[in-house]
N, C-alpha and C positions, 0 to 999 in steps of 0.2 A: 234569663237563662239561655235562651236561644241566641241572643246577642253575644253572650260570653263564649258560647261554643263556637260561634262564627269567628270571633276575634281570635280564639285559641287555634282554630283550624287555619285561619289566615296566617297567624304567626308560625304555625307548623309548616305550612306551605312555603313561607318565606325562608324559614330555617332550612328546609330541605333544598330549596333553590340555591341558597347560599352554599350549603354543603356540596351540592352537585357542581356548582360553579367552581368552588375551591378544589374539588376532586378533579374536575376537568383541567384546571390550571396546573395542578400538581402532575397529572398524567402527561399533559402537554410539555411541561418542563422536563419531566423524566424522559419523554420521547426525544426532546431536543438534546438532552445530555447523552442519551444512548446513541443517537445519530452522530453526535460530535465524537464520541468515543470510537464508534465504528469507522468514521472517516479518518481519525488519527491513526487507528490501527492499520487501516488500509494504506495510508501514506507511509507508515513505518515498514510494512511488508514490501511495498513497492520500492522504497528506497533501499531496503536490504537486498531485494532481488537485483536492483540496479547495481549495487556495489558488488554483488557476487558475479553478475554478468561482466562488469568492467574488469574484475579480478581475473575471470576466466579468459577474457579477450587479451588482457595483458600477459597472462601466462602463456597463452597460445602464441602470441606475437614474439615473446622472448624465446620460446621453443623453436619457432621458425627461424629467428635470427641466429640462434645458436647452431642450429642444424646447417644453415647456409654457411656459417663461419667454419664449421668443421668439414663439411662436404664440399662446399664451393659450387660455383656455377660457371658455365662458359658464356661466350658472347650471346648465344641464342637463348640463354635462360635455362639450359638443360642442367639439372642438378647432377653433380658428381663428375663431370667431364673435365673440370679445370684443376682438380687435385693432381691428377697425373697429366702432365703436359702432353701435347700432341707430338712433340719431338721425342718424348720418352717412349711412346708407343711404337 
């Protein structure tokens, strides 16, 4: 009877060890999947921010070029002085 209890307790320990190992493997896999998802989300956010930054820079550059085309610049780079020529002043 004592031997049977020892065998059953040993089998119980092995079962618990196997379940613990399986649980650790599942948790480790879930952790890896979570980290993968977080990295993917971070890359998506960074790429979206990069696109928005490039869009803002492009819009700002277009605005500056349009303003220069309308206002004009003189030889020294002063904005607005070449629209009305020096001879007309």
